[in-house]
C-alpha positions in Angstrom: -105.4 14.8 -175.9 -104.3 15.6 -179.4 -102.0 13.1 -181.1 -100.6 15.4 -183.7 -97.2 17.1 -183.6 -97.2 20.4 -181.7 -94.9 21.9 -184.3 -97.5 21.6 -187.0 -100.3 23.5 -185.2 -101.2 27.1 -185.7 -99.4 29.6 -183.5 -101.5 31.5 -180.8 -104.7 29.7 -181.6 -106.8 26.9 -180.0 -107.4 23.6 -181.6 -110.8 22.0 -180.7 -110.4 18.4 -179.8 -114.0 17.3 -179.7 -116.7 16.9 -182.4 -119.0 19.8 -181.9 -122.0 21.2 -183.9 -120.6 24.6 -183.2 -117.3 24.1 -184.8 -117.1 24.6 -188.5 -114.5 22.8 -190.6 -112.5 26.0 -190.6 -112.5 26.4 -186.9 -111.6 22.8 -186.1 -108.8 22.3 -188.5 -105.3 22.5 -187.0 -104.0 24.1 -190.0 -106.7 26.7 -190.5 -106.0 30.4 -190.8 -107.9 33.5 -190.1 -110.2 35.0 -192.7 -111.3 38.5 -193.1 -114.8 37.3 -194.1 -115.2 35.2 -190.9 -118.6 35.9 -189.3 -119.1 34.8 -185.7 -122.3 34.8 -183.7 -120.4 36.1 -180.7 -116.9 37.5 -180.1 -115.8 37.7 -176.4 -113.1 40.3 -175.7 -111.0 39.3 -172.7 -110.1 35.8 -171.5 -110.1 36.3 -167.7 -112.5 34.5 -165.4 -115.5 36.4 -166.8 -114.7 36.0 -170.4 -113.8 32.3 -169.9 -117.0 31.7 -168.0 -119.1 33.2 -170.7 -117.2 31.2 -173.4 -117.8 28.0 -171.5 -121.5 28.7 -171.1 -121.8 29.5 -174.8 -120.0 26.3 -175.7 -123.1 24.5 -174.5 -124.8 25.9 -177.6 -124.4 25.6 -181.4 -123.3 29.3 -181.6 -120.1 30.1 -183.4 -118.0 31.8 -180.7 -114.5 33.5 -180.7 -112.7 34.4 -177.5 -109.8 36.9 -178.0 -107.1 37.8 -175.5 -104.4 40.6 -175.8 -101.9 38.7 -173.7 -99.7 35.7 -174.5 -102.1 33.3 -172.7 -105.5 33.3 -171.2 -106.0 34.7 -167.7 -103.2 37.3 -167.9 -105.1 40.2 -166.3 -106.7 40.7 -162.9 -107.7 37.0 -162.7 -104.0 36.1 -162.4 -103.2 38.7 -159.8 -105.8 38.1 -157.0 -106.4 36.2 -153.8 -108.3 33.3 -155.4 -111.1 33.6 -152.8 -114.7 32.5 -153.6 -116.5 35.0 -151.4 -119.8 34.3 -149.8 -121.3 37.7 -150.5 -122.1 39.1 -147.0 -120.0 42.3 -147.6 -121.9 43.5 -150.7 -124.5 46.3 -150.5 -128.0 44.8 -150.6 -129.6 45.5 -154.0 -126.3 46.0 -155.8 -125.3 44.1 -158.9 -122.5 42.5 -156.8 -125.0 41.2 -154.3 -127.2 39.8 -157.1 -124.5 37.5 -158.4 -121.9 36.7 -155.7 -123.9 34.2 -153.6 -125.4 32.4 -156.6 -122.0 32.2 -158.2 -120.5 30.9 -155.0 -122.9 28.0 -155.0 -121.9 26.9 -158.5 -118.2 26.2 -157.8 -118.5 22.7 -156.2 -120.2 21.3 -159.4 -117.8 23.2 -161.7 -114.9 21.6 -159.9 -116.4 18.2 -160.2 -116.6 18.7 -164.0 -113.4 20.7 -164.7 -111.0 19.6 -161.9 -109.3 22.9 -161.3 -109.2 22.5 -157.5 -111.6 24.1 -155.1 -111.8 23.9 -151.3 -114.5 25.3 -149.0 -112.1 26.5 -146.3 -114.5 29.0 -144.8 -113.8 32.6 -143.9 -113.5 34.5 -140.6 -113.9 38.3 -140.3 -112.0 39.0 -137.1 -113.0 41.7 -134.7 -110.9 43.2 -131.9 -113.2 44.6 -129.2 -116.8 45.6 -128.8 -116.8 48.4 -131.5 -115.7 46.0 -134.2 -118.0 43.3 -133.0 -120.9 45.6 -133.8 -119.7 45.6 -137.4 -119.8 41.8 -137.4 -123.5 42.1 -136.6 -124.1 44.5 -139.5 -122.2 42.2 -141.9 -124.3 39.2 -140.9 -127.5 41.2 -141.4 -126.3 42.4 -144.8 -125.5 38.8 -145.7 -129.0 37.6 -144.8 -130.5 40.3 -147.1 -128.2 39.1 -149.9 -129.4 35.5 -149.4 -126.2 34.2 -147.9 -126.7 31.2 -145.8 -125.0 29.5 -142.8 -123.5 32.8 -141.4 -122.9 33.0 -137.6 -120.8 34.9 -135.2 -118.4 32.9 -133.1 -116.9 33.9 -129.7 -113.3 34.1 -128.7 -113.1 30.6 -127.4 -114.3 29.0 -130.7 -112.2 31.4 -132.7 -109.0 30.3 -130.8 -110.0 26.7 -131.3 -110.3 27.2 -135.0 -107.3 29.4 -135.3 -104.7 28.7 -132.6 -102.3 31.3 -134.0 -104.8 34.2 -134.1 -103.8 37.5 -132.5 -104.4 37.6 -128.7 -106.6 40.8 -129.1 -109.0 39.0 -131.4 -112.4 38.7 -129.5 -114.9 37.4 -132.1 -115.4 36.6 -135.7 -118.1 36.3 -138.4 -117.9 32.7 -139.7 -119.0 31.8 -143.3 -118.4 28.1 -144.0 -119.3 28.6 -147.7 -116.3 30.8 -148.6 -113.7 28.9 -150.6 -110.2 28.9 -152.0 -109.0 28.1 -155.5 -106.1 29.0 -157.8 -107.7 31.7 -160.1 -105.6 31.1 -163.2 -106.1 27.3 -163.0 -109.9 27.9 -162.8 -109.9 30.2 -165.8 -107.7 27.9 -167.8 -110.0 25.0 -167.1 -113.0 27.1 -168.3 -111.4 28.3 -171.5 -110.0 24.8 -172.2 -113.3 23.1 -171.9 -114.9 25.8 -174.0 -112.3 25.2 -176.7 -112.8 21.5 -176.5 -116.5 22.1 -177.2 -115.9 24.3 -180.3 -115.1 27.9 -179.1 -112.2 29.3 -180.9 -109.6 31.0 -178.8 -107.0 33.4 -180.1 -104.3 34.9 -177.9 -101.9 37.8 -178.7 -104.8 39.6 -180.3 -105.1 43.2 -179.0 -108.4 44.8 -180.1 -107.7 47.9 -182.1 -111.1 49.0 -183.4 -114.8 48.0 -183.5 -116.9 49.3 -186.4 -120.7 48.8 -186.5 -122.8 48.1 -189.6 -125.8 50.3 -189.2 -127.9 48.2 -191.6 -127.7 44.9 -189.9 -126.2 45.8 -186.5 -123.2 43.5 -186.9 -119.6 44.5 -185.9 -116.3 44.4 -187.6 -113.4 44.0 -185.2 -109.8 44.7 -186.1 -107.1 43.0 -184.0 -103.4 43.6 -183.7 -102.0 40.1 -183.9 -98.5 40.2 -182.4 -95.8 37.7 -181.8 -92.5 38.0 -179.9 -89.7 39.4 -182.2 -87.4 36.4 -181.5 -90.1 34.0 -182.7 -90.7 36.0 -185.9 -87.0 35.8 -186.6 -87.0 32.0 -186.0 -90.1 31.4 -188.2 -88.9 33.8 -190.9 -91.9 36.1 -190.5 -91.8 39.7 -191.6 -93.4 42.1 -189.1 -95.7 44.8 -190.4 -94.1 48.3 -190.5 -95.6 51.4 -188.8 -97.7 52.1 -191.9 -99.8 49.0 -191.3 -101.0 50.3 -187.9 -103.7 52.7 -187.0 -103.0 56.2 -185.8 -101.2 55.8 -182.5 -102.5 59.2 -181.2 -106.1 57.9 -181.4 -106.8 56.2 -178.0 -109.9 54.5 -179.4 -107.7 52.5 -181.8 -104.8 51.6 -179.5 -102.8 50.0 -182.2 -99.0 49.6 -181.6 -96.7 49.8 -184.6 -94.4 46.9 -185.3 -91.3 48.8 -184.2 -92.7 50.5 -181.1 -90.7 48.2 -178.9 -87.3 49.0 -180.2 -84.7 49.9 -177.6 -80.9 49.9 -177.4 -81.0 46.3 -176.1 -83.5 45.1 -178.8 -82.1 43.8 -182.1 -83.5 45.5 -185.2 -85.0 43.6 -188.1 -83.6 44.5 -191.5 -86.9 44.5 -193.2 -88.9 46.9 -195.3 -92.1 48.5 -194.0 -94.9 46.4 -195.4 -98.6 46.9 -195.9 -101.1 44.3 -194.7 -100.9 41.2 -196.9 -103.7 40.5 -199.3 -106.2 37.8 -198.5 -104.3 35.3 -200.6 -101.1 35.6 -198.6 -102.6 36.1 -195.1 -102.9 32.4 -194.5 -99.2 31.9 -194.4 -98.8 34.6 -191.8 -101.8 33.8 -189.6 -101.2 30.1 -189.5 -97.7 30.7 -188.1 -96.6 27.1 -188.2 -93.2 26.7 -186.4 -91.1 24.0 -188.1 -88.0 22.3 -186.8 -84.9 23.7 -188.4 -86.4 27.0 -189.5 -83.7 29.6 -189.8 -83.4 32.8 -187.8 -83.2 36.3 -189.4 -79.6 37.3 -190.2 -79.5 40.3 -187.9 -76.0 41.0 -186.8 -77.2 42.3 -183.4 -78.9 39.0 -182.7 -75.8 36.9 -183.1 -73.3 38.9 -181.2 -73.1 40.5 -177.7 -73.9 44.2 -177.4 -71.1 46.7 -177.4 -71.8 47.3 -173.7 -71.5 43.7 -172.9 -68.3 43.3 -175.0 -66.6 46.2 -173.3 -67.6 45.0 -169.9 -66.3 41.5 -170.6 -62.7 42.9 -171.2 -62.6 44.0 -167.6 -64.8 41.5 -165.9 -63.5 38.3 -167.4 -59.8 38.9 -166.7 -60.7 39.9 -163.1 -62.8 36.8 -162.6 -60.2 34.6 -164.1 -57.5 36.1 -161.9 -59.6 35.5 -158.8 -60.4 32.0 -159.8 -56.7 31.4 -160.6 -55.6 32.3 -157.0 -58.3 29.9 -155.7 -57.1 27.2 -158.1 -53.5 27.6 -157.3 -54.2 27.5 -153.5 -56.2 24.3 -153.8 -54.0 22.7 -156.4 -50.9 22.8 -154.2 -52.7 22.2 -151.0 -51.4 25.4 -149.3 -53.0 28.3 -147.7 -50.1 30.7 -148.1 -49.2 31.2 -151.8 -45.9 32.6 -150.8 -44.8 29.1 -150.1 -45.3 28.2 -153.8 -42.5 28.6 -156.4 -42.7 32.0 -158.1 -43.0 30.3 -161.5 -46.0 28.2 -160.5 -48.6 30.9 -159.7 -48.3 32.8 -163.0 -48.6 29.5 -164.9 -51.7 28.6 -163.0 -53.2 32.1 -163.6 -52.6 31.9 -167.3 -54.1 28.4 -167.6 -57.2 29.3 -165.6 -57.7 32.5 -167.6 -57.6 30.6 -170.8 -60.2 28.1 -169.5 -62.5 30.8 -168.3 -62.2 32.7 -171.5 -63.1 29.6 -173.5 -66.2 29.0 -171.3 -67.3 32.6 -171.7 -67.0 32.5 -175.5 -68.9 29.2 -175.5 -71.8 30.7 -173.4 -71.9 33.8 -175.6 -72.4 31.6 -178.7 -75.8 32.2 -180.4 -76.4 30.1 -183.5 -77.5 32.1 -186.6 -78.2 31.4 -190.1 -79.2 33.4 -193.2 -82.8 33.2 -194.3 -81.5 32.1 -197.7 -79.6 29.1 -196.2 -80.5 25.7 -197.5 -82.8 23.5 -195.5 -79.8 21.1 -195.0 -77.7 23.9 -193.5 -80.6 25.0 -191.3 -81.2 21.5 -190.0 -77.5 21.2 -189.2 -77.5 24.5 -187.3 -80.6 23.3 -185.4 -78.9 20.0 -184.5 -75.7 21.8 -183.5 -77.5 24.4 -181.3 -79.5 21.6 -179.6 -76.4 19.7 -178.7 -74.7 22.8 -177.4 -77.7 23.6 -175.2 -77.5 20.2 -173.5 -74.3 21.5 -172.0 -75.4 25.1 -171.5 -78.1 23.8 -169.1 -75.5 22.4 -166.8 -74.1 25.9 -166.1 -76.9 28.2 -167.3 -75.0 31.4 -166.6 -76.1 33.3 -169.7 -79.3 34.9 -168.3 -80.4 33.7 -164.9 -83.6 35.7 -164.7 -85.5 35.2 -167.9 -83.7 32.9 -170.3 -80.8 32.3 -172.5 -81.7 34.6 -175.3 -80.9 38.3 -175.3 -84.4 39.0 -176.5 -85.7 38.1 -173.1 -83.7 40.7 -171.2 -86.0 42.7 -168.9 -86.2 46.4 -169.5 -88.6 47.7 -166.9 -91.4 46.7 -164.6 -95.0 46.1 -165.9 -96.8 49.4 -166.2 -100.5 50.1 -165.6 -100.9 50.5 -169.4 -99.3 47.0 -169.8 -101.8 45.7 -167.3 -104.7 46.8 -169.6 -103.4 44.6 -172.4 -102.0 41.4 -170.8 -99.6 42.6 -168.0 -96.4 40.5 -168.0 -97.8 38.7 -171.1 -98.4 41.9 -173.0 -96.9 42.8 -176.4 -94.7 45.5 -174.9 -93.3 43.3 -172.1 -92.5 40.5 -174.6 -90.8 42.5 -177.3 -93.7 41.9 -179.6 -94.2 43.0 -183.1 -97.3 43.0 -185.3 -97.5 40.2 -187.8 -101.0 40.8 -189.0 -104.0 43.2 -188.6 -106.8 40.6 -188.4 -110.4 41.4 -189.1 -113.4 39.4 -188.0 -117.1 40.1 -188.0 -119.6 39.3 -185.3 -123.3 39.6 -184.7 -122.8 40.2 -181.0 -119.8 41.3 -178.9 -119.2 40.7 -175.2 -116.9 43.2 -173.5 -115.1 41.3 -170.7 -111.8 43.3 -171.0 -111.2 44.1 -167.4 -109.4 47.3 -166.8 -109.4 48.0 -170.5 -113.2 47.6 -170.7 -113.8 51.3 -170.9 -111.3 51.6 -173.8 -113.2 48.8 -175.6 -116.5 50.6 -174.9 -115.1 53.8 -176.3 -114.4 52.0 -179.6 -118.2 52.0 -180.4 -118.7 55.5 -179.0 -119.9 54.4 -175.6 -118.5 56.7 -172.9 -121.0 55.8 -170.2 -118.3 54.6 -167.7 -114.6 54.8 -167.0 -112.3 52.4 -165.2 -110.3 53.6 -162.3 -107.8 50.8 -161.6 -107.0 49.9 -158.0 -103.7 48.1 -157.5 -103.4 45.2 -155.1 -100.0 43.8 -154.1 -99.4 40.4 -152.4 -96.6 38.6 -150.7 -96.3 34.8 -151.0 -94.6 32.7 -148.3 -93.1 29.3 -148.2 -95.4 26.3 -147.6 -93.9 25.8 -144.2 -95.8 28.9 -143.1 -99.1 27.6 -144.4 -100.0 25.8 -141.1 -100.5 29.1 -139.3 -104.0 29.5 -140.7 -106.9 27.2 -141.3 -109.5 29.6 -142.7 -109.4 32.8 -144.8 -108.8 35.6 -142.3 -110.1 39.1 -142.9 -110.0 42.2 -140.7 -113.2 44.2 -140.2 -113.7 45.9 -143.7 -112.8 49.5 -144.3 -115.7 51.6 -145.7 -113.5 53.0 -148.5 -110.7 50.5 -149.1 -112.9 47.4 -148.9 -112.2 44.0 -147.4 -108.7 44.8 -146.2 -105.4 43.0 -146.1 -106.0 39.3 -145.5 -104.1 36.2 -144.5 -104.9 32.8 -146.0 -103.5 29.4 -147.0 -103.5 28.9 -150.7 -104.9 25.7 -152.3 -101.3 24.5 -152.7 -100.4 25.2 -149.0 -98.5 28.5 -149.2 -99.3 31.4 -146.9 -100.4 34.5 -148.8 -100.6 38.1 -147.4 -102.4 41.0 -149.1 -103.7 42.7 -151.0 -103.2 46.4 -150.7 -105.8 48.7 -152.2 -104.0 51.5 -153.9 -106.0 53.7 -156.3 -104.0 54.8 -159.3 -105.7 58.1 -159.3 -104.2 58.9 -155.9 -100.8 60.6 -156.0 -99.6 58.8 -152.9 -100.0 55.5 -154.8 -97.5 56.6 -157.4 -95.0 57.8 -154.7 -95.1 54.6 -152.6 -91.8 52.6 -152.7 -91.6 48.8 -152.6 -90.5 49.0 -149.0 -93.6 51.1 -148.2 -95.8 48.5 -149.8 -94.2 45.5 -148.2 -94.1 47.1 -144.8 -97.8 48.0 -145.0 -98.8 44.4 -146.0 -96.6 42.8 -143.2 -97.8 45.2 -140.5 -101.5 44.8 -141.3 -101.2 41.0 -141.4 -99.5 41.0 -138.0 -102.8 42.2 -136.6 -104.3 38.8 -137.6 -101.4 36.3 -137.4 -98.4 37.8 -135.5 -95.9 35.0 -135.8 -95.3 34.4 -139.5 -91.6 34.4 -140.6 -90.9 37.3 -143.1 -87.7 35.7 -144.3 -89.9 32.9 -145.9 -91.3 35.3 -148.5 -90.6 33.7 -151.9 -92.6 35.7 -154.3 -94.5 39.0 -154.8 -97.1 40.0 -157.4 -99.7 42.6 -158.1 -103.1 42.8 -159.8 -105.2 45.8 -161.0 -108.8 45.7 -160.0 -111.4 47.3 -162.4 -113.0 49.9 -160.1 -115.3 52.0 -162.2 -117.0 55.4 -162.2 -120.4 54.0 -161.5 -119.4 52.2 -158.3 -121.0 48.8 -159.2 -120.5 46.1 -161.8 -121.7 46.9 -165.3 -123.6 43.9 -166.8 -125.9 45.3 -169.5 -126.3 46.0 -173.2 -124.7 49.2 -174.4 -127.0 52.1 -174.9 -125.2 52.8 -178.1 -125.5 49.3 -179.6 -127.9 46.7 -178.0 -125.9 43.8 -179.5 -122.8 45.0 -177.7 -123.0 43.7 -174.1 -120.8 44.8 -171.2 -119.6 42.5 -168.5 -117.3 45.3 -167.3 -115.9 47.1 -164.3 -116.0 43.8 -162.4 -113.8 43.9 -159.3 -114.0 41.8 -156.1 -115.9 39.5 -155.6 -115.9 39.0 -159.4 -114.2 35.6 -159.2 -117.0 34.3 -157.0 -119.7 35.8 -159.2 -118.2 34.8 -162.5 -120.3 31.6 -163.1 -123.6 33.5 -162.4 -122.5 36.5 -164.4 -122.0 34.1 -167.4 -125.5 32.9 -167.1 -126.8 36.5 -167.1 -124.8 37.4 -170.2 -126.3 34.4 -172.0 -129.8 35.6 -170.9 -129.0 39.1 -172.3 -127.8 37.6 -175.6 -131.1 35.8 -175.9 -133.0 39.0 -175.0 -131.1 40.9 -177.7 -132.3 38.4 -180.3 -129.6 35.7 -180.5 -131.1 32.3 -181.1 -129.2 29.8 -179.0 -129.7 26.1 -179.5 -128.3 23.4 -177.2 -125.4 21.5 -178.6 -126.1 17.8 -178.3 -122.4 17.0 -178.3 -121.4 19.3 -175.4 -119.1 17.6 -173.0 -118.9 19.3 -169.6 -115.9 17.2 -168.4 -112.2 18.1 -168.4 -109.4 15.8 -167.2 -107.0 17.3 -164.6 -103.5 18.3 -165.7 -101.7 17.7 -162.5 -101.1 14.1 -161.5 -101.2 13.4 -157.7 -97.8 12.1 -156.4 -97.1 9.5 -153.7 -94.0 11.1 -152.3 -91.1 10.3 -154.7 -92.5 6.9 -155.6 -92.3 6.4 -159.3 -90.6 9.7 -160.2 -86.9 10.6 -160.5 -84.8 13.8 -160.4 -81.6 14.1 -162.5 -78.6 16.3 -161.9 -78.0 19.2 -164.3 -76.0 18.0 -167.3 -76.8 14.4 -166.8 -79.0 12.3 -169.1 -82.7 12.7 -168.0 -85.0 9.8 -167.1 -86.2 8.4 -170.4 -89.7 7.8 -169.3 -91.5 11.2 -169.3 -93.9 9.9 -166.6 -90.9 9.5 -164.3 -88.7 12.4 -165.4 -89.0 15.3 -163.0 -88.6 18.8 -164.5 -89.5 20.8 -161.3 -88.2 19.4 -158.1 -90.0 21.6 -155.6 -93.5 20.8 -157.1 -92.6 17.4 -158.5 -93.7 18.3 -162.0 -93.0 15.6 -164.6 -92.2 15.8 -168.2 -95.4 14.0 -169.0 -97.5 16.8 -167.3 -95.7 19.4 -169.5 -96.4 17.3 -172.6 -100.0 17.1 -171.6 -100.2 20.9 -171.5 -99.0 21.1 -175.0 -101.5 18.6 -176.2 -104.6 20.3 -174.8 -106.8 22.6 -176.9 -105.3 25.9 -175.7 -102.1 27.3 -177.2 -99.1 26.9 -174.9 -95.6 28.1 -176.1 -93.8 29.6 -173.1 -92.6 28.5 -169.7 -95.0 30.9 -167.9 -98.0 29.2 -169.5 -96.7 25.9 -168.3 -96.1 27.4 -164.9 -99.7 28.4 -164.5 -101.0 25.0 -165.6 -98.8 22.4 -163.7 -96.8 24.7 -161.3 -93.3 24.1 -162.8 -91.4 27.0 -161.1 -94.0 27.7 -158.5 -92.2 26.1 -155.6 -90.1 27.7 -152.9 -87.0 28.1 -155.1 -89.1 29.9 -157.8 -87.1 28.2 -160.6 -83.7 29.1 -159.2 -81.1 27.8 -161.7 -78.8 27.1 -158.7 -81.3 24.7 -157.3 -82.6 22.5 -160.1 -83.0 24.8 -163.2 -86.6 23.8 -163.8 -87.3 26.7 -166.2 -84.5 25.7 -168.4 -85.7 22.1 -168.3 -89.2 23.1 -169.3 -87.8 25.3 -172.1 -85.9 22.4 -173.5 -89.1 20.3 -173.7 -91.0 23.1 -175.3 -88.3 23.7 -177.9 -88.2 20.1 -178.8 -92.0 19.7 -179.1 -92.6 23.0 -180.8 -89.8 22.6 -183.3 -87.6 25.5 -182.2 -83.9 25.4 -183.1 -82.8 25.9 -179.5 -84.4 26.5 -176.0 -83.3 30.2 -176.1 -86.2 30.8 -178.4 -88.8 29.7 -175.8 -90.5 32.6 -174.0 -89.6 32.8 -170.3 -91.0 34.3 -167.1 -90.7 38.1 -167.2 -88.8 39.9 -164.4 -89.5 42.1 -162.5 -93.1 42.1 -163.8 -95.2 43.3 -160.9 -93.0 42.2 -158.0 -92.0 44.4 -155.1 -89.1 42.2 -154.3 -85.6 43.5 -155.1 -84.8 40.5 -157.3 -86.3 37.2 -158.4 -84.3 35.2 -155.9 -83.8 37.4 -152.8 -80.4 37.3 -151.1 -79.9 36.8 -147.4 -79.4 40.6 -147.0 -82.6 41.3 -148.8 -84.5 38.8 -146.7 -83.0 40.5 -143.7 -84.5 43.8 -145.0 -87.9 42.2 -145.2 -87.5 41.0 -141.7 -86.8 44.6 -140.6 -89.9 45.9 -142.5 -92.1 43.2 -140.9 -90.5 43.1 -137.5 -93.0 41.6 -135.0 -93.5 43.9 -132.0 -95.1 42.5 -128.9 -98.8 41.8 -129.4 -99.6 44.4 -126.7 -98.3 47.1 -129.0 -100.2 45.9 -132.1 
C-alpha cells in the first residue's frame, strides 16, 4: 500500500505502486499531470471487465498503456449490472466468436482468483426442464456444448435434481448439469484486474469521456481528445474553474459527444459565477489536471450553495411549525404523564408548545447550515472554516436528517433516473448523473487504440469513420434479496433458454450469500420496453423465478438494479481490427457470456496487437499478485460498533463502519491506499461492501454511508463530509425508494404472490 497522504495525490488518476519497466517517471509520479504531447503505445477505451482484462494482460509487457473510463470509477457499465456468472459455454452457437472464447475463458478464472483474490466459486449450473419437450432441448444444449469443447456436461434426472436442489419446483423433471459454471462479484473482479494492471505500470484515468479520435495518415497513430470532468461541488471545494461552453466541441455532432461545462444546470443546481474560459495553455494545464485536493481549501462563494433554495425555504415556513406543534403535543403528554391533555392546566400546554417549537427551529437551522468561504479568504480563515465544519458534522451524523438518500450536500440531490444515454458513459457514475463539469479537454496520442466501450463502442468506432456495426442495447433488471433467502438454492438455476431472449430469468445465490433474481431481456428498440412500468418489470421477474423456486419471500427484496447489454447489429462479438484503421482494434458488442470470455478475449486482443505490428516485450518486473481488500471476520471477535454520535473505536482495525457487512475503517483506508483512484462512497461500496448489506446503508440503522464519507473527507482533505460523492438514487432501481416501506414491500408481495405450484 502507498504510504503517502491521499490528499496529495492527483484526482481521478491511478498511482502505480510497483517498480515497472513500463512506467515512465511521468506515469509513476503521484504529482504528475497530463501532457498534450504524451504518446502511449496503447490506449484502452472502457474499464469494464473487457478493458480491465486487456489492461492486465498488457501490464505483463513493457508497453506504455493508458486505460480511460468515462465514469467516476472503473466497472461502471454493463460489468457492474450483471449476474456475475462465469458461464461454461454450452449455450453458444458452435463456430461463433462467443463459442470460441467462453469455455477457454471459463477455465482461466481459478488461476486468476488465486493471483488476484476477487472471489470465485465453481457453484455449477442447472438448466431446468419441465416435461419431455423441454428435456429434448437439454439434449440439444449438451450436444452444442460438446461441439464448443465444454467438458463435464451431463443430464441429471428428477431424483438427483431434487437431491441437489430441495426447493426446486415440483414440476421440474430433469436438468443439464455443468459443474464448471461459477459465480463471482463482477465489479470486484474488474477492480482486481485494473488494480493489478495499475500496480504494474498501466495508467488509469477515470472521468474521461472520449470526445474525438483523429488519425495521422502518415504514421497511423491517433490523437484522442477526452472531456475530463469532475463533480461541480468538488470544483468549488478545490477552487477549480470549469471550462465554458466555448471549450467544448459541437454538441450537435454525435461523433464528438462533448458536453459543455454548464449542460448540467437545473433549478436545483447552484451556478458558478465564472467566466467562460478557453482551454488552458500547456503551461497552466498541470495545475488543472493534477487536481490536488488540500485540507482547508475554500469553496466558491456561490450564494445558492450556502443557503436553502426558495422552494425549501417556503416549505419550511409551513412544515417546521406543523412538525413542532405535533412534537409539542407529544412532549406535553409525556412530560406530565397524562394521556388526556384536558387534565393539564391551560397555561402549561401553550408554554410547552412554544418551548418545543423553539428547540425544533434551532435544530432545523443547525442542519441547514452549510459552511462557505470566499475564494479570496486567507488560508487561516479557510482552515478555521474547515475545522468548524468538521466539528459540526460530528454532531450532524447523529441525526443525519439533511438528505437521507444521497448525502448531506444539496449538490447530491437526485433529479431523475439513469437514462440509456447515461449508461453509455458511466451510468450512475456518469458526468450527467453526478452534476459534472468539464475541467479540461485532455489530449493524448497513441500508436494503437482498443475499443472496449461497451454500449458506446459503436459511438467510439464512428469517431474514426467506422460504421460497420451498431449497438442495440438490451436492458436487464434484477432483484436482490436478503441473505436469509440464499439457502433456497445451491446452484445457478436457469430455465430452458428462449431462442430470442436468451438464457432467461435465473435464480442464484451470490458469492456473498444473497438470493438474486433476473435478469429481464428488454430490447430498447422495442416500444413495449419503453412503456413497461416498474410494477410490470418486477412482476415479470418474480413470476418467472417462481417457475424455478416457488417459495422465496418477496418482502425480503432489499435492492434492485439494471444493466444494459451490448447487443449489436452483427449478432456476434466483434473482436477484430477496424477495416478503416488496422491499428484500431475492436473488442466491441460483447454481451453475455462476455464476463466468462473476458480473460480469453484479452489474450486475443494482445495477439491482434502483435499481428498489427506492436512489439511487445515481457516486463521482468511484472507481479501477478494482488492482496485482498476484505479481511475475513470471526463473528464479532476483535471488531466493535459504536452508536451514532459517540466517539468511534480509536483502532481502525476494530472500528466498524458498516454493521451489516462488518466493514472496518482499516478496510476503507486500504481502498484509498491502493493504486486506483477512490473518492466516493460508491467506489468504497464496490470494493469492501460498505452499504451492501440488508439495510442498504439506512441512516436509521447504522448510518454507514455517512461514516464512510467522514473517513473519506478526512483522508482526502475535504472541508466536510458533505463534499464526498454518495450513492446515486434512484439510479437504475425499479423499487419505489431506496429503503422500501412496509406498504411498498406489501406491494411487492402482491406482484409476486405465490400461486399453488399446480397453477404455475
